[in-house]
C-alpha positions in Angstrom: 19.1 -41.7 -87.1 22.3 -43.3 -86.4 23.6 -41.8 -83.3 27.3 -42.1 -82.1 27.8 -44.3 -80.3 28.4 -43.3 -76.0 30.0 -45.3 -73.1 29.4 -45.0 -69.9 30.0 -46.5 -66.6 28.1 -47.0 -63.3 30.2 -46.6 -60.2 28.0 -48.5 -58.0 28.3 -46.5 -54.6 28.8 -49.5 -52.3 31.5 -51.8 -50.5 33.9 -48.6 -50.7 35.4 -45.5 -48.8 34.3 -42.3 -50.6 38.0 -41.7 -51.3 38.0 -44.9 -53.6 34.8 -43.9 -55.4 36.5 -40.6 -56.0 39.4 -42.1 -57.4 37.2 -44.4 -59.8 35.6 -41.1 -61.1 38.9 -39.2 -61.4 39.9 -42.6 -63.6 36.8 -43.1 -65.8 36.8 -39.7 -67.3 41.0 -39.5 -67.9 39.9 -43.0 -69.7 37.5 -41.3 -72.1 34.3 -42.4 -70.8 31.2 -40.2 -72.1 28.6 -40.5 -69.1 29.4 -41.6 -65.2 26.7 -42.8 -63.4 25.9 -43.9 -59.7 22.7 -45.3 -58.2 20.3 -43.8 -55.8 19.9 -46.7 -53.2 20.5 -46.6 -49.9 22.2 -49.9 -48.9 24.2 -52.3 -51.3 22.2 -54.2 -53.8 24.5 -57.0 -53.8 27.4 -58.4 -51.6 27.2 -57.8 -47.5 23.9 -55.9 -47.1 25.3 -53.6 -44.2 28.3 -53.1 -46.5 29.5 -49.4 -46.8 26.8 -47.4 -49.1 26.1 -43.6 -49.8 23.8 -41.3 -50.7 23.4 -40.2 -54.6 22.5 -36.4 -55.4 25.3 -35.2 -52.6 27.8 -37.4 -54.5 26.5 -35.9 -58.2 27.3 -32.8 -56.4 30.6 -33.8 -55.2 31.6 -35.3 -58.9 29.8 -32.1 -60.5 32.9 -30.1 -58.9 35.5 -32.9 -59.6 35.1 -33.8 -63.2 35.4 -31.3 -66.1 34.2 -32.6 -68.8 32.4 -36.0 -68.9 28.5 -36.0 -68.5 27.3 -37.3 -64.9 23.7 -39.1 -63.4 22.3 -41.5 -61.4 21.5 -44.5 -62.8 18.7 -44.0 -61.7 17.1 -41.7 -59.5 14.1 -42.9 -57.1 11.2 -40.9 -58.2 9.6 -41.8 -54.8 12.3 -40.4 -52.2 11.9 -37.2 -53.1 9.5 -34.5 -53.9 9.5 -33.5 -57.4 9.8 -29.8 -57.2 12.7 -30.3 -54.9 14.2 -33.0 -57.4 14.2 -30.5 -60.0 15.7 -27.6 -57.8 18.5 -30.3 -56.9 18.9 -31.3 -60.6 19.4 -27.7 -61.6 21.9 -27.2 -58.7 24.3 -29.4 -59.9 23.2 -29.1 -63.7 24.8 -25.3 -63.0 27.9 -27.1 -61.0 29.1 -29.0 -63.4 28.4 -26.3 -66.2 25.8 -28.1 -68.5 26.6 -31.6 -68.0 23.6 -33.4 -66.1 21.6 -36.4 -67.2 18.5 -36.5 -64.7 18.4 -40.0 -64.9 15.0 -41.4 -63.0 12.8 -44.4 -62.3 9.5 -45.5 -60.2 11.7 -47.4 -57.6 11.6 -50.8 -56.7 13.8 -52.0 -54.0 11.7 -52.3 -51.3 14.9 -52.1 -48.0 14.9 -48.6 -48.8 11.5 -47.7 -48.6 10.9 -49.8 -45.6 14.0 -48.3 -43.8 13.6 -44.6 -45.0 9.8 -44.6 -44.2 8.8 -44.0 -47.8 5.2 -45.8 -49.1 5.9 -48.8 -50.9 2.5 -49.1 -53.1 2.8 -50.8 -56.0 4.5 -51.2 -59.4 1.4 -49.2 -61.2 1.1 -46.4 -58.1 4.6 -46.2 -58.3 4.7 -45.7 -62.5 1.7 -43.9 -61.9 3.6 -41.0 -59.4 6.5 -40.9 -62.0 4.1 -40.1 -64.5 2.9 -37.1 -62.3 6.1 -36.0 -61.3 7.8 -35.3 -65.0 5.1 -32.8 -65.4 6.3 -30.6 -62.3 9.9 -31.2 -62.4 9.8 -29.8 -66.0 7.4 -27.0 -64.7 10.1 -25.9 -61.8 13.2 -25.6 -63.9 10.6 -23.7 -66.1 9.7 -21.3 -63.5 13.5 -21.4 -62.2 15.9 -18.3 -61.7 18.4 -19.1 -62.7 16.9 -21.3 -65.7 19.0 -24.7 -65.8 21.5 -24.0 -68.3 20.3 -26.2 -71.4 17.2 -28.5 -71.4 18.6 -31.3 -69.0 18.1 -34.6 -70.8 15.8 -36.8 -69.2 16.5 -40.6 -68.8 14.3 -43.0 -67.9 14.9 -46.3 -66.9 12.7 -49.3 -67.1 11.0 -51.7 -69.3 7.3 -52.0 -68.7 5.8 -52.3 -71.9 2.4 -50.8 -71.0 2.5 -47.8 -68.6 6.2 -47.3 -68.4 6.9 -47.0 -71.7 4.1 -44.8 -72.5 5.7 -42.4 -69.6 9.0 -42.9 -71.8 7.3 -41.5 -75.0 5.7 -38.7 -73.3 9.1 -37.4 -71.7 12.4 -39.2 -71.9 15.4 -37.5 -74.0 17.1 -41.2 -73.7 15.4 -44.4 -72.5 17.4 -46.9 -70.7 16.7 -50.8 -70.4 18.4 -54.1 -70.0 18.4 -57.7 -71.9 19.4 -59.2 -74.8 18.8 -58.1 -78.2 15.6 -59.9 -78.6 13.8 -58.3 -76.1 15.4 -54.8 -76.8 14.1 -55.4 -80.3 10.3 -56.0 -79.0 10.3 -53.3 -76.4 12.2 -50.5 -78.6 9.1 -51.4 -81.0 6.6 -50.8 -78.3 8.0 -47.6 -77.8 7.8 -46.8 -81.0 4.3 -47.3 -80.9 3.7 -45.1 -77.7 5.3 -42.5 -79.4 2.5 -42.4 -82.3 -0.1 -42.3 -80.4 1.4 -39.2 -78.1 2.8 -37.3 -81.3 6.4 -37.8 -80.9 8.9 -38.5 -83.4 10.7 -41.8 -82.0 14.3 -40.8 -83.1 14.1 -38.4 -80.5 14.7 -40.8 -77.9 18.2 -42.1 -77.9 18.0 -46.1 -76.8 20.2 -46.9 -74.0 21.4 -50.4 -72.5 22.9 -51.5 -69.7 25.7 -54.5 -70.3 26.8 -55.2 -66.9 30.2 -56.6 -66.6 30.1 -57.9 -69.8 34.3 -57.9 -70.9 34.2 -57.3 -74.6 31.9 -56.2 -76.9 30.6 -59.2 -79.1 27.7 -60.1 -81.3 25.3 -59.0 -78.6 26.9 -55.8 -78.9 26.7 -55.2 -82.2 23.5 -56.2 -82.6 22.6 -53.9 -80.1 23.9 -50.7 -82.2 22.0 -52.7 -85.6 18.5 -52.0 -83.1 19.9 -48.6 -82.9 20.9 -48.6 -79.5 23.8 -45.9 -79.0 24.6 -45.6 -75.5 25.9 -48.4 -73.3 26.9 -48.9 -69.5 29.1 -51.2 -68.1 28.8 -51.0 -64.2 31.7 -51.5 -61.7 31.3 -52.5 -57.8 33.6 -51.1 -54.8 35.7 -51.3 -53.3 38.3 -52.4 -56.0 36.7 -50.5 -59.0 38.2 -52.4 -61.7 38.0 -50.5 -65.3 39.5 -53.0 -67.7 36.2 -54.0 -69.6 36.1 -50.5 -69.7 38.6 -50.0 -72.0 37.6 -52.7 -74.5 34.2 -51.0 -74.3 36.0 -47.7 -75.7 37.9 -49.1 -78.1 34.8 -50.5 -79.1 32.9 -47.1 -79.3 36.1 -45.5 -81.4 36.0 -48.2 -84.2 32.1 -47.6 -84.2 32.5 -43.9 -84.4 35.1 -44.2 -87.0 32.3 -45.4 -89.6 29.6 -43.2 -88.9 
């Protein structure tokens, strides 16, 4: 399956006032990006460790009202921080506020400081992935029971590349698989995901492939190779306080060139 290229932007909610973040969201939507992400942490991941930072899901509710057409989501929500049924209801509510533009990005969690300072049990990578696998059926069951129901089948983006456990969860539950790494890494892990899909009886073409391209200035041979591997969602990231969107415009132009031939 050849999917059109989509371009995402992760607006990292760190080192900035909310007014700066809000202006960046408006500029990204005006530029024509397909999806805007934040992230689900409580402290900056780089730069001044105690710098300015804002919470993920209250922000997504605000973005749902402040935007009109762009999809929104977290890259990614930490499954450990909220009861799965509560998270499902939060997602359903933001889905309605946005008029059906939410993507539920979710992962097992990894940033130990968040856990320590907010009182969550850190556990082990294995226990966190097991918790994620147990949470996703609860999330989908809560959506099925909700009144009103979500506006549509909310896409579930799962981030992570653990080959034995995480990719099995992706095969079972994801609409989108998000990963990092070079083309060789993505090729290997994508093939393993296909194997998991065969085991669980899932068509691998149902799962969109997504990669983070960080602060890559312009698409080049690496992006073309990713495209050949079936990747269709490419996400650049920007941090506060400046939120420089210069790179984004190169990626949007490349998207339009690629999609003209699809």
